[in-house]
BALUM-316622 format. One line per field, with one value per residue (C-alpha): residue in one letter; x, y, z. Coordinates in steps of 0.5 Angstrom, whole numbers, plus 500, padded with zeros to 3 digits. Each point is the difference from the previous one (the first is absolute). Example, Ala and Ser with C-alpha at 12.3 -4.5 7.8 and 13.67 -1.06 7.14 Angstrom:
2
residuo = c(A	S)
X = c(525	502)
Y = c(491	507)
Z = c(516	498)
***
This chain:
355
residuo = c(X	X	X	X	X	X	X	X	X	X	X	X	X	X	X	X	X	X	X	X	X	X	X	X	X	X	X	X	X	X	X	X	X	X	X	X	X	X	X	X	X	X	X	X	X	X	X	X	X	X	X	X	X	X	X	X	X	X	X	X	X	X	X	X	X	X	X	X	X	X	X	X	X	X	X	X	X	X	X	X	X	X	X	X	X	X	X	X	X	X	X	X	X	X	X	X	X	X	X	X	X	X	X	X	X	X	X	X	X	X	X	X	X	X	X	X	X	X	X	X	X	X	X	X	X	X	X	X	X	X	X	X	X	X	X	X	X	X	X	X	X	X	X	X	X	X	X	X	X	X	X	X	X	X	X	X	X	X	X	X	X	X	X	X	X	X	X	X	X	X	X	X	X	X	X	X	X	X	X	X	X	X	X	X	X	X	X	X	X	X	X	X	X	X	X	X	X	X	X	X	X	X	X	X	X	X	X	X	X	X	X	X	X	X	X	X	X	X	X	X	X	X	X	X	X	X	X	X	X	X	X	X	X	X	X	X	X	X	X	X	X	X	X	X	X	X	X	X	X	X	X	X	X	X	X	X	X	X	X	X	X	X	X	X	X	X	X	X	X	X	X	X	X	X	X	X	X	X	X	X	X	X	X	X	X	X	X	X	X	X	X	X	X	X	X	X	X	X	X	X	X	X	X	X	X	X	X	X	X	X	X	X	X	X	X	X	X	X	X	X	X	X	X	X	X	X	X	X	X	X	X	X	X	X	X	X	X	X	X	X	X	X	X	X	X	X	X	X	X	X	X	X	X	X	X)
X = c(734	497	492	496	496	493	497	505	497	493	502	503	494	496	504	501	492	499	495	498	494	493	504	503	497	506	503	493	500	507	499	494	503	506	496	495	506	502	493	498	493	499	494	499	496	495	506	505	504	503	498	505	499	503	496	496	498	504	500	501	500	502	506	499	505	499	504	498	500	501	506	500	499	495	493	499	494	500	504	508	498	500	499	505	498	504	505	506	503	499	508	500	495	504	500	503	499	498	493	497	492	496	494	497	506	504	506	501	506	499	504	498	499	498	497	495	500	494	496	505	499	506	500	503	502	503	499	494	497	494	498	499	493	497	501	507	505	508	506	507	505	504	503	494	505	507	504	507	504	496	495	493	500	493	495	495	502	495	496	501	505	495	495	506	501	493	499	507	497	493	504	503	494	496	505	499	493	503	500	493	503	496	502	497	503	497	499	501	504	504	494	498	499	494	500	502	494	495	502	500	493	497	503	505	504	497	501	504	505	507	502	507	501	506	503	507	501	505	507	501	506	501	497	504	499	502	500	494	492	497	495	497	497	497	500	500	492	500	503	497	497	505	496	500	508	501	499	506	504	498	502	507	502	499	504	506	507	501	495	499	494	499	495	498	495	500	498	502	492	494	498	493	501	498	493	499	502	495	495	500	505	506	505	508	505	506	504	505	505	500	505	497	493	495	506	503	507	506	500	493	500	495	504	498	498	505	499	505	498	502	495	494	502	501	493	497	503	498	492	501	502	495	494	503	501	494	500	507	498	494	504	505	496	499	508	502	495	502	508	499	496	506	503	494	500	507	500	493	500	506	497	494	504	504	494)
Y = c(613	494	500	501	494	500	503	506	501	500	505	504	501	501	505	505	501	506	498	502	498	501	501	493	499	501	494	496	501	497	494	498	500	496	495	499	500	493	497	502	503	507	504	506	499	506	504	499	495	495	492	496	493	494	497	493	497	499	495	501	506	506	504	508	505	507	506	507	505	507	503	507	506	506	502	507	503	507	506	499	495	492	495	495	493	495	500	505	503	508	501	497	505	507	506	499	492	498	497	497	501	497	503	495	497	506	501	507	502	504	501	500	507	497	494	501	494	502	499	495	505	503	507	499	505	499	503	496	498	504	495	495	499	496	493	500	496	501	496	502	502	494	495	495	494	498	494	501	493	495	506	503	507	503	505	495	493	500	496	500	495	495	501	498	494	498	501	496	494	500	500	493	498	501	494	495	498	498	507	502	507	507	507	506	507	505	508	505	496	506	504	494	493	503	495	494	502	500	494	496	503	498	493	500	495	493	498	494	504	501	508	502	507	502	507	504	501	505	496	500	497	493	500	501	503	495	494	497	502	499	496	505	497	507	507	506	499	492	493	496	493	495	495	505	501	492	501	504	496	494	503	503	493	498	506	497	503	505	505	503	502	504	499	506	504	506	506	506	501	496	496	497	494	503	502	493	497	504	499	492	498	496	505	501	504	500	506	503	504	507	506	507	498	505	503	503	500	502	508	501	499	497	494	494	494	494	492	495	496	493	501	502	494	495	502	498	493	500	501	495	495	501	500	493	497	501	493	501	506	497	494	505	501	493	498	506	497	493	502	504	495	495	503	499	493	499	503	501	493	503	506	496	495	506	504)
Z = c(838	501	499	506	502	498	507	499	493	503	505	495	497	506	503	495	501	505	505	507	505	496	493	499	493	496	504	499	493	498	505	497	493	503	503	494	496	503	500	507	501	503	503	505	506	502	503	494	503	495	500	496	499	496	495	501	506	506	506	507	505	496	502	499	499	502	498	499	494	504	503	504	496	499	498	498	504	498	496	502	506	500	506	502	499	504	505	499	505	500	501	492	498	500	496	493	499	493	498	494	499	495	497	494	499	499	505	504	504	506	507	507	503	507	504	505	505	503	494	496	494	496	496	494	494	493	493	498	507	498	495	506	502	506	500	496	503	501	502	502	494	501	495	498	499	499	501	504	501	503	503	497	502	498	503	502	502	506	498	492	502	503	494	495	504	500	493	499	504	497	493	502	503	493	498	506	502	506	503	502	501	499	501	503	498	505	500	505	505	502	503	504	496	497	494	504	505	495	497	506	502	493	501	494	503	502	508	498	496	503	499	499	500	495	502	500	507	504	501	508	504	499	493	494	493	496	505	497	500	508	502	504	507	502	499	505	502	501	498	494	499	501	496	494	502	499	492	500	505	496	494	503	501	493	497	502	502	493	502	507	504	506	506	505	503	496	504	496	498	499	494	497	504	506	498	496	507	504	495	501	495	500	498	500	496	496	500	495	505	497	501	500	503	497	497	506	499	504	503	499	492	496	496	496	503	499	500	498	493	504	505	495	496	506	502	494	500	508	498	494	505	505	495	497	507	504	503	503	504	503	502	503	507	501	499	505	505	499	501	506	503	500	506	504	498	501	507	502	504	504	502	503	504	503	501)
***
């Protein structure tokens, strides 16, 4: 088997770390080691989000990549009881579903007895379940990571894939001073964008920055897994900033015919671009089409999430080109405006004469 591209190697290292909203510390620790390993600076803000930047001074308006480190999971709230953190439909949380809890780094197996949709709590049992204490966290008992042909299967790709893409893009920026690129890896997105809202309120990203939310997003009709990353013009809640989207559109034009890039309104969920736009920033999205969104597979069974290796790798190339060609993005609206005005210049006089 051919060696996977560097971004997939990063994805592997991150995906084997269990994570859930409020319990992203394993992913954060490995992401920090990866980024510092290629010379980037990493610091935590007051909410535990990671701020990653290449070394040295950079010129021009910055581009910030935003991705979240959590994935739907569980948190123990009492003896034999856990709270669901994140969006998974009740039909998937039936009796007998296998769980894996973590206490001080130790994995403890359990199974679901019953899910109460009113309180969004799960009762569970297992041989060592009595050792679990409040605030221990749990994940679904699914494979951590596996490559099958040209696909990656893993328990948590939303949004560990976005984190891996962001880190791989920062690695390239470390060797190219033309790229004024930063990354914000956030916490607790799955329970209401908590980390990203904290960063926005605290002013972590400057107002003159462009924001690209990088996320694995539910594949919908017309968007193919393996068809390339998706320039996401909006989500279920709203459309995004056209100026920020120009960064990705200009990059797509320079990418050439060897790599495919899709463009769509991805209405399968709401992503972090929405709160950034609502709070006055210029944000767009870059989505990786995702199978088994939030592990919800066919026949109401929890399954690993799925992405295409080529989609993930092309996303890194697209971001690099966006960061290297900001002037082309700034000219894009001007060029489009001149093009559409040609018809007025050509036929406007005839309309006036024939009015």
